[in-house]
VMD Tcl script that draws the C-alpha trace (Angstrom):
set ca {
  {-32.60 -26.63 -76.06}
  {-34.59 -24.44 -73.14}
  {-33.34 -27.12 -70.91}
  {-30.00 -27.33 -72.45}
  {-28.94 -23.61 -71.83}
  {-30.04 -23.58 -68.25}
  {-27.01 -26.15 -67.67}
  {-25.67 -24.42 -69.22}
  {-25.61 -21.32 -67.35}
  {-26.34 -22.27 -64.32}
  {-22.68 -22.34 -62.08}
  {-22.04 -18.86 -64.31}
  {-25.72 -18.40 -61.47}
  {-24.21 -20.14 -59.29}
  {-20.86 -17.96 -58.83}
  {-22.18 -14.73 -59.37}
  {-24.93 -16.11 -56.09}
  {-21.59 -16.47 -53.90}
  {-19.87 -13.00 -55.46}
  {-23.52 -11.34 -54.21}
  {-23.48 -13.62 -51.02}
  {-19.80 -12.85 -50.08}
  {-20.23 -9.34 -51.00}
  {-23.08 -8.68 -48.71}
  {-21.27 -10.24 -45.63}
  {-17.77 -8.12 -46.25}
  {-20.19 -4.86 -46.29}
  {-23.10 -6.51 -43.49}
  {-19.24 -6.99 -41.59}
  {-17.65 -3.30 -42.48}
  {-21.46 -1.88 -41.01}
  {-20.94 -3.08 -37.93}
  {-24.87 -5.22 -39.14}
  {-23.49 -8.79 -37.75}
  {-22.56 -7.09 -34.14}
  {-25.55 -5.58 -34.40}
  {-27.84 -9.10 -35.14}
  {-25.66 -10.75 -32.58}
  {-26.38 -7.77 -29.87}
  {-30.46 -8.24 -31.15}
  {-30.65 -11.80 -30.32}
  {-28.30 -11.59 -28.03}
  {-31.37 -11.97 -25.10}
  {-33.51 -14.45 -27.62}
  {-30.68 -16.86 -26.98}
  {-29.64 -16.49 -23.25}
  {-33.53 -17.15 -22.70}
  {-33.75 -20.40 -25.24}
  {-30.25 -21.63 -23.74}
  {-29.88 -24.63 -21.15}
  {-29.16 -23.15 -17.87}
  {-25.36 -23.94 -16.76}
  {-24.04 -26.72 -14.28}
  {-23.71 -25.45 -11.11}
  {-20.03 -26.17 -10.29}
  {-19.68 -23.94 -6.91}
  {-16.90 -22.57 -8.25}
  {-18.66 -19.09 -8.38}
  {-19.80 -17.70 -4.86}
  {-21.33 -14.49 -4.96}
  {-21.44 -12.68 -1.30}
  {-23.88 -10.36 -0.63}
  {-24.18 -7.42 2.17}
  {-27.54 -8.33 3.34}
  {-29.64 -5.23 5.53}
  {-28.64 -6.72 9.17}
  {-24.60 -5.30 8.37}
  {-25.85 -2.39 7.04}
  {-27.74 -1.41 9.81}
  {-25.83 -1.92 12.16}
  {-21.99 -0.35 10.26}
  {-23.77 1.58 8.00}
  {-22.53 2.29 4.71}
  {-19.53 2.53 3.57}
  {-17.97 0.47 4.96}
  {-14.54 1.35 7.23}
  {-11.81 -0.02 4.33}
  {-10.35 -2.71 7.17}
  {-13.19 -4.25 6.76}
  {-13.83 -4.65 3.37}
  {-9.63 -6.18 4.31}
  {-11.36 -8.45 6.63}
  {-13.47 -10.23 4.45}
  {-10.34 -10.72 1.93}
  {-8.93 -11.88 4.40}
  {-11.68 -14.52 5.28}
  {-12.11 -15.44 1.89}
  {-8.48 -16.55 1.29}
  {-8.82 -18.33 4.29}
  {-12.10 -20.29 2.92}
  {-9.35 -21.09 -0.21}
  {-10.79 -18.21 -2.62}
  {-8.16 -17.81 -5.51}
  {-9.44 -14.22 -7.15}
  {-12.28 -11.69 -5.53}
  {-13.90 -9.54 -7.30}
  {-15.00 -6.48 -4.90}
  {-17.94 -4.96 -6.63}
  {-17.43 -2.26 -4.77}
  {-15.79 1.63 -6.57}
  {-13.17 3.43 -3.72}
  {-12.54 6.52 -5.19}
  {-11.05 8.21 -3.20}
  {-7.76 7.45 0.03}
  {-9.10 7.65 3.56}
  {-7.41 9.56 6.34}
  {-6.32 8.12 9.18}
  {-8.70 7.49 11.83}
  {-7.93 6.97 15.32}
  {-9.57 4.46 17.59}
  {-9.01 3.08 21.31}
  {-6.33 0.71 21.71}
  {-8.88 -2.12 22.70}
  {-10.79 -1.25 19.42}
  {-10.21 -4.17 17.00}
  {-9.41 -3.21 13.49}
  {-12.01 -4.75 11.60}
  {-14.95 -3.57 13.71}
  {-16.59 -6.47 14.90}
  {-15.45 -7.23 18.36}
  {-17.55 -6.75 21.15}
  {-14.90 -6.44 24.27}
  {-15.22 -3.27 26.57}
  {-13.09 -0.37 25.53}
  {-10.67 1.46 27.69}
  {-11.94 4.74 27.59}
  {-8.63 5.84 29.14}
  {-6.93 4.71 26.79}
  {-4.47 6.81 24.48}
  {-6.17 6.54 20.78}
  {-3.66 5.04 18.05}
  {-3.85 5.69 14.26}
  {-5.40 3.04 11.80}
  {-4.38 3.55 8.42}
  {-7.17 1.94 6.46}
  {-6.02 1.98 2.91}
  {-2.71 0.70 4.42}
  {-4.38 -2.26 6.12}
  {-6.90 -3.40 2.17}
  {-3.54 -2.26 0.40}
  {-1.96 -5.24 3.04}
  {-4.74 -7.92 2.59}
  {-5.20 -7.11 -1.86}
  {-1.12 -7.82 -2.04}
  {-1.20 -10.81 0.36}
  {-4.30 -12.32 -0.47}
  {-5.87 -14.00 -3.97}
  {-6.47 -12.34 -6.52}
  {-7.99 -9.08 -5.98}
  {-10.15 -7.22 -9.16}
  {-11.44 -4.00 -8.09}
  {-13.86 -1.73 -10.61}
  {-12.72 1.86 -11.71}
  {-14.37 4.63 -13.37}
  {-13.00 7.38 -15.94}
  {-13.21 10.90 -15.53}
  {-13.80 11.96 -18.58}
  {-14.32 15.73 -17.54}
  {-10.80 16.03 -16.40}
  {-8.79 14.69 -19.91}
  {-8.19 16.30 -23.64}
  {-11.50 14.53 -25.30}
  {-11.26 13.51 -29.27}
  {-14.28 13.65 -30.61}
  {-14.58 9.25 -30.85}
  {-14.15 9.94 -26.43}
  {-16.76 12.56 -26.87}
  {-19.21 10.20 -28.02}
  {-18.86 7.09 -26.16}
  {-19.23 9.71 -23.23}
  {-22.39 10.80 -24.15}
  {-23.67 7.07 -24.57}
  {-22.09 6.03 -21.58}
  {-23.79 8.94 -19.35}
  {-27.85 7.66 -20.64}
  {-26.47 4.27 -20.35}
  {-23.89 3.36 -18.23}
  {-23.63 -0.31 -18.24}
  {-22.45 -1.24 -21.81}
  {-20.00 -3.23 -22.52}
  {-17.05 -2.23 -26.03}
  {-18.68 -4.45 -27.83}
  {-21.97 -2.28 -27.86}
  {-20.63 0.73 -28.56}
  {-18.97 -0.12 -31.35}
  {-21.90 -1.15 -33.08}
  {-24.35 1.19 -31.39}
  {-21.37 3.78 -32.06}
  {-20.52 2.28 -35.64}
  {-16.73 2.00 -35.10}
  {-15.13 -1.00 -34.94}
  {-14.48 -2.80 -31.54}
  {-10.93 -2.83 -31.51}
  {-11.25 2.01 -32.04}
  {-13.35 1.65 -28.95}
  {-10.97 -0.50 -26.36}
  {-7.80 1.97 -27.64}
  {-10.20 5.06 -26.58}
  {-10.75 3.49 -23.29}
  {-7.49 2.07 -22.69}
  {-6.33 5.88 -23.34}
  {-8.49 7.14 -21.23}
  {-7.76 4.96 -18.42}
  {-4.05 5.84 -18.79}
  {-5.06 9.14 -18.59}
  {-6.69 8.42 -14.92}
  {-2.82 6.77 -13.88}
  {-1.55 9.45 -14.80}
  {-3.23 12.11 -13.57}
  {-3.53 10.01 -9.50}
  {0.28 10.27 -10.49}
  {0.32 14.31 -10.60}
  {-2.30 14.20 -7.76}
  {0.20 11.87 -5.30}
  {3.09 14.48 -6.49}
  {1.91 17.51 -6.18}
  {-0.23 16.74 -3.04}
  {1.05 19.28 -0.24}
  {1.78 18.46 2.42}
  {-0.93 17.36 5.34}
  {-0.63 18.74 9.11}
  {-3.79 17.05 10.24}
  {-1.23 14.54 12.90}
  {0.54 16.85 14.57}
  {-2.97 18.82 15.03}
  {-5.34 15.28 16.02}
  {-2.23 14.93 18.30}
  {-2.89 18.73 20.04}
  {-6.15 18.22 19.21}
  {-6.06 15.63 23.18}
  {-5.49 17.11 26.71}
  {-1.94 15.83 27.21}
  {-2.90 15.26 31.18}
  {-5.94 12.38 30.05}
  {-6.08 10.70 27.28}
  {-3.03 11.58 25.15}
  {0.62 11.87 27.61}
  {3.99 12.47 26.63}
  {6.61 9.72 27.19}
  {8.18 10.21 31.25}
  {11.12 13.39 31.22}
  {13.51 10.36 32.15}
  {12.30 7.74 29.49}
  {14.43 7.78 27.22}
  {18.13 8.08 29.40}
  {17.02 5.17 31.62}
  {17.72 3.35 27.57}
  {20.79 1.55 27.72}
  {22.71 0.22 24.37}
  {24.84 -2.13 23.80}
  {26.97 -3.09 20.33}
  {27.42 -6.80 20.03}
  {30.12 -7.11 18.13}
  {33.36 -8.61 19.80}
  {31.64 -8.86 23.40}
  {31.28 -12.94 24.09}
  {27.68 -13.67 24.75}
  {29.06 -13.21 28.76}
  {30.15 -10.02 28.69}
  {26.92 -8.97 27.11}
  {25.01 -11.32 29.50}
  {26.33 -9.78 32.25}
  {26.37 -6.13 30.95}
  {22.52 -6.47 30.87}
  {22.11 -7.77 34.18}
  {23.99 -4.39 36.06}
  {21.83 -2.09 33.32}
  {18.51 -3.84 34.50}
  {19.16 -4.06 38.26}
  {18.80 -0.23 37.95}
  {15.77 -0.65 36.47}
  {16.88 0.57 32.99}
  {15.83 -0.45 29.11}
  {18.17 -2.93 28.12}
  {18.18 -2.42 24.02}
  {21.13 -5.06 22.20}
  {22.35 -4.65 19.09}
  {24.02 -6.62 16.32}
  {23.67 -10.21 19.29}
  {23.89 -13.27 17.47}
  {22.09 -16.44 18.91}
  {24.81 -17.42 21.19}
  {24.30 -13.64 22.54}
  {20.60 -14.05 23.16}
  {20.92 -17.30 24.72}
  {23.26 -16.00 27.08}
  {21.38 -12.41 27.71}
  {17.76 -14.93 28.19}
  {19.61 -17.20 30.92}
  {20.66 -14.23 33.12}
  {17.38 -12.28 32.24}
  {14.09 -13.24 32.19}
  {11.57 -11.89 29.77}
  {14.46 -11.27 27.45}
  {12.41 -10.96 24.16}
  {14.92 -11.01 21.33}
  {14.38 -10.30 16.99}
  {15.79 -12.27 15.33}
  {15.59 -10.87 11.74}
  {16.63 -7.12 13.60}
  {19.90 -8.37 15.24}
  {18.03 -6.70 18.32}
  {17.86 -8.21 22.09}
  {15.54 -6.31 24.55}
  {14.87 -6.20 28.54}
  {12.73 -4.11 29.26}
  {10.48 -4.12 32.52}
  {7.89 -1.24 31.82}
  {6.60 -0.86 28.75}
  {5.16 2.56 27.66}
  {1.95 3.67 25.12}
  {4.10 4.22 22.37}
  {3.51 7.08 20.58}
  {3.35 9.36 17.80}
  {3.90 8.43 14.07}
  {7.41 7.10 12.56}
  {8.17 5.41 8.98}
  {10.19 3.09 7.80}
  {10.83 1.88 4.46}
  {13.32 -0.16 2.75}
  {14.11 -0.31 -1.35}
  {14.54 -4.31 -1.27}
  {13.78 -7.72 1.13}
  {17.22 -7.80 0.94}
  {17.29 -4.17 2.79}
  {15.73 -5.60 5.85}
  {17.65 -7.09 8.62}
  {18.79 -3.13 8.78}
  {15.40 -2.05 8.33}
  {14.09 -4.11 11.32}
  {17.28 -2.97 13.62}
  {15.46 0.80 12.70}
  {11.86 -0.40 13.28}
  {12.98 -2.64 17.16}
  {15.01 0.41 18.23}
  {12.29 3.38 17.14}
  {9.79 0.63 18.96}
  {11.80 0.36 22.03}
  {11.87 4.65 22.43}
  {8.39 4.59 23.01}
  {7.45 5.42 18.86}
  {4.62 4.02 16.72}
  {6.34 2.01 13.67}
  {5.08 0.80 9.96}
  {7.96 -0.93 7.97}
  {6.43 -0.28 4.44}
  {9.43 -3.17 2.73}
  {10.46 -3.00 -1.19}
  {8.75 0.34 -2.40}
  {11.83 1.37 -3.91}
  {12.15 2.94 -7.32}
  {13.00 -0.01 -9.49}
  {8.95 0.04 -8.90}
  {7.86 3.57 -8.43}
  {4.23 2.42 -8.46}
  {4.57 1.13 -5.37}
  {6.65 4.17 -3.62}
  {3.63 6.42 -4.52}
  {0.72 4.24 -3.64}
  {2.69 4.63 0.28}
  {3.07 8.87 -0.78}
  {-0.43 9.59 1.78}
  {1.00 7.42 4.43}
  {4.76 8.88 4.89}
  {3.34 12.72 4.73}
  {1.54 11.31 8.11}
  {5.04 10.71 9.42}
  {6.51 12.74 12.00}
  {10.15 11.03 11.08}
  {10.71 8.02 7.80}
  {13.79 6.42 7.77}
  {15.14 5.33 4.29}
  {16.47 1.68 4.00}
  {18.35 1.75 0.65}
  {21.67 0.00 -0.94}
  {22.33 -0.37 -4.59}
  {22.54 3.19 -6.22}
  {20.51 4.73 -2.69}
  {18.79 6.90 -4.79}
  {15.28 6.52 -3.21}
  {16.10 8.70 0.36}
  {15.98 11.12 -2.70}
  {12.79 10.35 -3.92}
  {11.05 10.16 -0.54}
  {12.76 13.20 0.79}
  {11.03 15.29 -2.15}
  {7.31 13.68 -1.69}
  {7.51 14.32 2.22}
  {7.74 17.32 4.22}
  {9.38 15.19 7.25}
  {13.00 14.66 8.35}
  {14.39 11.67 6.26}
  {16.69 9.25 7.99}
  {18.95 7.91 5.27}
  {20.58 4.60 5.78}
  {22.92 3.51 3.67}
  {22.73 -0.27 3.35}
  {26.31 -2.90 1.69}
  {23.20 -4.78 -0.91}
  {24.56 -4.35 -3.73}
  {27.20 -5.53 -6.56}
  {30.65 -5.26 -6.98}
  {30.38 -1.46 -7.65}
  {28.83 -0.54 -5.20}
  {31.64 -1.33 -3.11}
  {29.79 -2.28 -0.09}
  {27.46 0.52 0.54}
  {29.85 3.32 -0.52}
  {27.84 4.17 -3.98}
  {24.58 4.84 -1.50}
  {26.10 6.51 0.81}
  {27.88 9.09 -1.63}
  {24.24 8.77 -3.82}
  {21.91 9.82 -0.06}
  {24.83 12.60 0.42}
  {25.02 14.13 -2.79}
  {20.65 14.65 -2.82}
  {19.03 17.62 -3.71}
  {16.27 16.44 -1.76}
  {16.33 19.14 1.94}
  {15.84 17.75 4.99}
  {17.53 14.62 4.25}
  {20.59 13.10 6.74}
  {22.48 10.30 6.06}
  {24.11 8.02 9.28}
  {26.85 5.57 8.36}
  {26.10 2.02 6.55}
  {24.32 -0.50 7.75}
  {23.37 1.80 10.87}
  {19.88 0.36 11.45}
  {20.00 1.81 15.53}
  {21.27 4.94 14.62}
  {18.58 5.78 11.71}
  {16.03 4.40 14.58}
  {17.32 6.38 17.20}
  {16.91 9.66 15.65}
  {14.10 9.13 14.42}
  {12.68 8.40 17.56}
  {13.94 11.34 18.74}
  {12.28 13.45 15.81}
  {9.16 11.92 17.07}
  {9.72 12.89 20.62}
  {9.57 15.44 19.99}
  {6.28 16.30 17.45}
  {4.91 14.57 19.58}
  {5.82 16.76 23.02}
  {5.42 20.02 20.51}
  {9.07 21.02 21.65}
  {10.56 24.18 20.33}
  {14.00 23.25 21.21}
  {15.83 24.97 24.08}
  {15.95 28.86 24.40}
  {19.54 30.88 24.75}
  {19.56 32.47 28.23}
  {18.98 36.29 28.01}
}
mol new
graphics top color blue
foreach p $ca { graphics top sphere $p radius 0.5 }
foreach p [lrange $ca 0 end-1] q [lrange $ca 1 end] { graphics top cylinder $p $q radius 0.2 }
display resetview
C-alpha cells in the first residue's frame, strides 16, 4: 500500500522539485549569484584549461630598456606614428596602442635636416632655420591612413555630474581600476546593462567636454613668440625685400603652349621665378622643353620655374571641405609655397563631418593665415573664422548641385559670414587666396607693422 502511494506521489514531488529549482535559478540570476560564481571560478577554469595554439595572428611589440634609455619617455608622437607606419608595412590589420595620450602636444621646432621620427644619425646643420613639427597631426595622419588603431581612454569623473550609481563605480574603480563592466556589475549587484549605460554616458560627457574645450579655447600666440625668439641675422631670417617682386605669374587660359613657353623664357632670362596657373599638359610640355628644371603640378594645374628657392618661413594652413575641392586648394598651396610660406593642407574637414575639423582646431590656431576652400553651401569658412584668430581667406568653388549655381551659392554664404576676419576671393580662385595668405604670412614673420603716414 505504501509502495503504491509513493508511485502515485512521485510525479508530484518531481514537479515541486522542478518548480523550486527554476525559482532558485531565477532568484540567483536576479541577485547576480550566477555572475559571481562565474567570476570566482574564472581563475580556476583558466588555470586548468588547455592553452590555445599560437597562430601568429597576434603579435606583442614591447618597448625595451634600450629604447627608453635612448629616447626617454614619453616618446614623441611622431615616433608612435613611425611605429604604426612600420606595422602597416609589415601587414598588420589592427594595432592596439597601450599608451594613454591625455593632452594635445604643442608645436615643436626641429632643425631642417632632422628626420621626423628622430632616429636618423645624419648630422644636423647648425645654422639651418628651425621648422615646425606638428606631432598630433603626424600621429593622426598615421592613424587615418594606416590599419585600424585602437587607443585607450581615461574617464575623468570629477568633471561631470555624477549619479549615485556613477559615484559607486568611481569608488570601486579608485581601488581597483582594472575591473571590467561584468566585474563591476557583480560587485555592485547591478545588471551589466546598467553599468554599460553609465560608462557610455561618462564617455559621452568626456567627449562633449573635449569639444567645448576646443571651441572655447583662447587663441594662442606661441607661434609669433617662437619666431621672434630667433635673431634674424643668424638662425631665422626673413625673405629678401625684393623676393616677392621677383615672382611673375602667367595665366595660361586663352594662351597657346608656345605663347606660355615664350613668356616664361623671357621672365626666366631676368632671373625671376615663373608661376603659371591653369596650365594644361600641353602647356607643361612646352615650358619643360624650353626651360630645364621646370616643375609641373598636375593636381594644381600649375607650372613653376624657380632657380633659387628660399627657405620657407611662417605657417599657412589650407583647408578643404571635401575631396572635390582639392584642385583649387592645390593651386593655393603651390602659390603660397612659391611665395615663401610653410604650407600644410588639411583636406576633407567640411561641416558634414565637423569632428574632423575640430581635431584640427589646435593646428589651425597656430597658422598666420588660413585659406578655406569649400563648395556646396560654403559654410566651412564661417566656422573656421569662429575658431581661429588669424585672417581667413575664403575660396568658393563651383562644386555642388544645381542650386549652387556653379559657386554662386557658397560665394554669397561666405560674403555674408558673421565671423570676423573672413575675406572672400572669386570663385575657384585658389591662386588669389594663396597669394593673399602668403602676403599675410610674410608680414607676420617679419613683424611688419605697416607703413606709417608722414608727419
